[in-house]
C-alpha positions as CSV (number, residue, x, y, z in Angstrom):
1,M,-5.2,5.6,-27.3
2,S,-2.1,3.4,-27.9
3,D,-0.5,6.3,-29.8
4,A,-1.3,8.9,-27.2
5,Q,1.6,10.5,-25.4
6,P,1.4,11.8,-21.8
7,T,1.1,15.6,-21.7
8,T,-0.1,18.6,-19.8
9,K,-0.2,20.9,-22.8
10,F,-2.9,21.2,-25.4
11,Q,-3.7,23.3,-28.4
12,C,-6.8,25.6,-28.7
13,T,-9.1,24.2,-31.4
14,Q,-9.8,27.7,-32.6
15,C,-6.4,29.4,-32.9
16,G,-3.9,26.7,-32.1
17,G,-2.5,28.5,-29.0
18,E,-1.0,26.4,-26.3
19,L,-3.2,25.6,-23.3
20,K,-2.0,24.2,-19.9
21,P,-5.0,22.9,-17.9
22,D,-4.9,22.2,-14.2
23,Q,-5.8,18.9,-12.7
24,G,-9.6,18.4,-12.8
25,Q,-10.4,21.1,-15.3
26,L,-12.9,20.3,-18.0
27,F,-13.3,23.8,-19.6
28,L,-10.4,26.1,-20.5
29,T,-10.5,29.7,-21.7
30,C,-7.9,30.3,-24.4
31,P,-5.7,33.2,-23.3
32,F,-5.0,34.1,-27.0
33,C,-8.4,34.1,-28.6
34,G,-10.8,33.9,-25.6
35,S,-12.5,30.7,-26.9
36,T,-13.8,28.2,-24.4
37,V,-12.4,24.8,-25.0
38,Y,-13.9,21.5,-23.6
39,L,-11.3,18.9,-22.7
40,D,-12.4,15.3,-23.4
41,K,-10.3,13.4,-20.8
42,S,-11.1,10.0,-22.3
43,K,-9.0,11.0,-25.4
44,V,-5.9,12.4,-23.8
45,V,-3.3,11.1,-21.5
46,F,-2.2,13.6,-18.8
47,H,1.3,13.7,-17.3
48,W,1.5,14.6,-13.6
49,Y,3.9,14.2,-10.7
50,V,3.6,14.1,-7.0
51,A,5.9,16.4,-5.0
52,P,8.0,14.9,-2.2
53,T,7.6,16.1,1.3
54,L,10.2,13.9,3.0
55,D,14.0,14.2,2.6
56,E,16.3,11.2,3.0
57,A,16.6,11.6,6.8
58,K,12.8,11.6,7.2
59,A,12.5,8.6,4.8
60,R,15.0,6.7,6.9
61,G,12.9,7.5,10.0
62,A,9.8,6.2,8.3
63,L,11.7,3.0,7.4
64,A,12.9,2.5,11.0
65,R,9.4,2.9,12.3
66,W,8.1,0.3,9.9
67,M,11.0,-2.1,10.8
68,S,10.1,-1.8,14.5
69,G,6.4,-2.4,13.9
70,N,4.2,-5.5,14.2
71,E,4.8,-6.8,10.7
72,T,8.5,-7.5,10.8
73,V,10.6,-9.6,13.1
74,K,11.5,-8.2,16.5
75,D,14.2,-5.5,16.5
76,L,14.6,-5.5,12.7
77,D,15.4,-1.8,12.9
78,K,18.4,-2.6,15.2
79,K,19.5,-5.9,13.6
80,A,19.3,-5.0,9.9
81,R,22.2,-3.4,8.1
82,L,21.2,-0.6,5.7
83,G,23.0,-0.5,2.4
84,G,22.5,1.8,-0.5
85,V,19.7,4.3,-0.9
86,S,18.5,6.1,-4.1
87,F,15.8,8.5,-5.0
88,R,13.8,8.4,-8.2
89,Y,10.4,9.5,-9.5
90,F,8.8,6.2,-10.5
91,P,6.1,6.1,-13.2
92,L,2.6,4.8,-12.7
93,W,-0.3,4.5,-15.1
94,Y,-3.3,6.1,-13.5
95,F,-6.8,5.2,-14.6
96,K,-10.0,6.8,-13.4
97,H,-13.1,4.6,-14.0
98,K,-16.7,5.5,-13.5
99,D,-19.4,2.9,-12.9
100,A,-23.1,3.1,-14.0
101,G,-23.9,5.0,-10.8
102,G,-21.3,7.7,-11.5
103,R,-19.0,6.5,-8.7
104,E,-15.3,6.9,-9.4
105,R,-12.6,4.3,-8.9
106,I,-8.9,4.8,-9.3
107,T,-6.6,1.9,-10.4
108,L,-2.8,2.1,-10.7
109,Q,-0.4,0.0,-12.8
110,P,3.4,0.2,-12.7
111,A,4.7,1.9,-15.9
112,A,8.2,0.5,-15.5
113,A,9.8,-2.7,-14.3
114,T,9.9,-3.1,-10.5
115,S,10.4,-5.9,-8.0
116,V,8.1,-4.1,-5.5
117,T,4.6,-4.4,-7.1
118,E,3.1,-2.8,-3.9
119,V,3.5,0.5,-5.7
120,A,0.2,-0.2,-7.4
121,H,-1.5,0.1,-4.0
122,L,-0.4,3.7,-3.3
123,Q,-3.1,6.3,-2.7
124,L,-2.9,9.3,-5.0
125,P,-5.4,12.0,-4.0
126,P,-6.2,14.2,-7.1
127,G,-5.2,17.3,-5.1
128,D,-1.6,16.0,-4.9
129,L,-1.1,15.8,-8.7
130,R,0.9,18.5,-10.3
131,K,1.9,19.3,-13.9
132,Y,5.0,17.4,-14.8
133,E,8.0,19.6,-15.3
134,D,11.0,18.9,-17.6
135,R,13.4,19.7,-14.8
136,L,12.5,16.4,-13.2
137,D,13.7,14.3,-16.2
138,N,17.1,13.6,-14.7
139,D,15.5,12.1,-11.5
140,S,12.7,10.3,-13.3
141,E,12.4,6.7,-14.4
142,P,11.1,6.7,-18.0
143,P,8.0,4.5,-18.7
144,S,8.7,1.2,-20.3
145,V,5.3,-0.5,-20.0
146,P,3.0,0.4,-22.9
147,L,-0.3,2.1,-22.1
148,D,-2.3,-0.6,-23.9
149,A,-0.6,-3.3,-21.8
150,A,-1.4,-1.4,-18.6
151,L,-5.0,-1.0,-19.6
152,E,-5.3,-4.7,-20.2
153,W,-3.9,-5.4,-16.7
154,A,-6.3,-2.9,-15.2
155,R,-9.3,-4.5,-16.9
156,R,-8.5,-7.8,-15.3
157,G,-9.3,-6.4,-11.9
158,P,-12.7,-6.8,-10.3
159,A,-15.5,-4.7,-11.8
160,V,-13.1,-2.7,-14.0
161,K,-14.0,-3.7,-17.6
162,E,-15.0,-0.3,-19.1
163,T,-12.7,2.1,-20.8
164,P,-11.3,4.6,-18.3
165,A,-12.8,8.1,-18.2
166,E,-9.3,9.5,-17.6
167,S,-5.8,8.2,-18.1
168,A,-2.6,9.7,-16.9
169,L,1.1,9.0,-16.3
170,V,2.1,9.9,-12.8
171,H,5.6,10.1,-11.5
172,V,5.7,9.4,-7.7
173,P,8.8,10.2,-5.5
174,L,10.3,7.0,-4.0
175,Y,13.3,6.3,-1.9
176,T,14.7,2.8,-2.5
177,F,16.5,1.3,0.5
178,K,18.6,-1.9,0.4
179,Y,19.2,-3.7,3.7
180,E,20.6,-7.0,4.9
181,F,19.3,-9.3,7.6
182,S,20.4,-12.9,8.4
183,G,22.5,-13.0,5.2
184,E,19.6,-12.0,2.9
185,T,19.3,-8.7,1.0
186,Y,15.9,-7.0,0.9
187,T,14.4,-4.0,-0.8
188,A,12.0,-1.5,0.7
189,L,10.5,1.6,-0.9
190,V,9.5,4.7,1.0
191,D,6.9,7.0,-0.6
192,A,8.5,10.4,-0.2
193,A,5.1,12.1,-0.3
194,S,3.3,10.1,2.4
195,G,6.0,8.2,4.2
196,K,4.3,4.9,3.5
197,V,6.7,1.9,3.3
198,L,6.3,-0.6,0.5
199,A,7.8,-4.0,0.4
200,N,6.8,-7.3,-1.2
201,I,9.3,-9.6,0.7
202,Y,10.7,-8.8,4.1
203,P,11.6,-10.6,7.4
204,E,8.1,-11.3,8.8
205,K,7.2,-12.2,12.3
206,A,7.1,-16.0,12.8
207,E,3.5,-17.1,13.2
208,A,4.2,-20.6,14.6
209,P,4.9,-19.5,18.2
210,Y,1.7,-17.4,18.3
211,Q,-0.3,-20.3,16.8
212,L,1.2,-22.6,19.4
213,V,0.1,-20.3,22.3
214,G,-3.3,-20.0,20.8
215,G,-3.7,-23.8,20.4
216,L,-2.5,-24.4,23.9
217,A,-4.9,-21.9,25.3
218,A,-7.8,-23.5,23.4
219,A,-6.9,-27.0,24.6
220,I,-6.5,-25.9,28.2
221,F,-9.8,-24.1,28.4
222,L,-11.6,-26.8,26.5
223,G,-10.4,-29.3,29.1
224,L,-11.4,-27.0,32.0
225,A,-14.9,-26.5,30.5
226,A,-15.3,-30.3,30.3
227,I,-14.9,-30.7,34.1
228,P,-18.3,-29.2,35.0
229,V,-19.9,-31.1,32.2
230,A,-18.4,-34.4,33.5
231,G,-19.5,-33.5,37.0
232,A,-23.1,-33.0,35.9
233,F,-23.3,-36.8,35.3
234,F,-23.1,-37.2,39.1
235,G,-25.9,-34.8,39.8
236,D,-26.2,-31.2,40.9
237,D,-23.5,-31.5,43.5
238,G,-21.1,-33.0,41.0
239,A,-21.8,-30.1,38.6
240,M,-21.1,-27.5,41.4
241,I,-17.9,-29.3,42.4
242,G,-16.8,-29.4,38.8
243,F,-17.5,-25.7,38.4
244,A,-15.5,-24.9,41.5
245,V,-12.5,-27.0,40.2
246,C,-12.8,-25.3,36.8
247,S,-12.7,-21.9,38.4
248,A,-9.8,-22.8,40.7
249,L,-7.7,-24.1,37.9
250,G,-8.8,-21.5,35.3
251,I,-7.3,-18.5,37.1
252,P,-3.7,-19.7,37.3
253,A,-4.0,-21.2,33.8
254,G,-5.1,-17.9,32.4
255,L,-2.2,-16.1,34.2
256,G,0.3,-18.6,33.0
257,L,-0.9,-18.3,29.4
258,M,-0.7,-14.5,29.6
259,A,2.9,-14.8,30.9
260,L,3.7,-17.2,28.0
261,A,2.2,-14.9,25.4
262,A,4.2,-11.9,26.8
263,Y,7.4,-14.0,26.7
264,V,6.7,-15.0,23.1
265,S,6.0,-11.4,22.0
266,Q,9.3,-10.3,23.6
267,K,11.3,-13.0,21.8
268,V,9.7,-13.2,18.3
């Protein structure tokens, strides 16, 4: 398989005519001689692409929604300064595996160098794959990672040791955005087919303030819960008094912690 080249064109084994199968086809009828040809997918490497559905403006919108979400620091969409943006079809090695029960599993490996390895977690439904066209060459990143190397990486994954039942090179449409925040430059990719944002490193929400609020809440309510327990040592009346004190203090403590959590969420 190391010498195989990605293609969507094949020759009829009877007459040598050119065949162009669609994604998912196993049997093809030759339009020249009428022969039925079986396509052994384990011995060929297909070449597909995914068509974009987002233009640059919509990709910017997807990036802004991600920046204003729960993963990033507050108001990143307003505080970050967008720099350059580019569009390319990025190559991925696509491997379809089948286990002993016949269940399929898809694994992806980058076919070119990238700092955003999250591209390997894209979802590529078979129905989205189209025959690669030469007109895309000017906007496509050529593959630089050999197929054998990608296969070796794929086999290192959990429960993926067998030879794939199907291999393909898939070019996916990606917008690459550069932005600056607090003196640092970051990169984010937007999948132009799904709008999914991919980023390895980005300004994340600080976890320490939330952990502090959580720890404070645990300490306060643990202390309140200890009051009835301590009161029980003085008999039933002591337990009842302790429970009343716990309830009286618990309500304002809960309201105060809720207010503190709301303040933290507004500031972080």
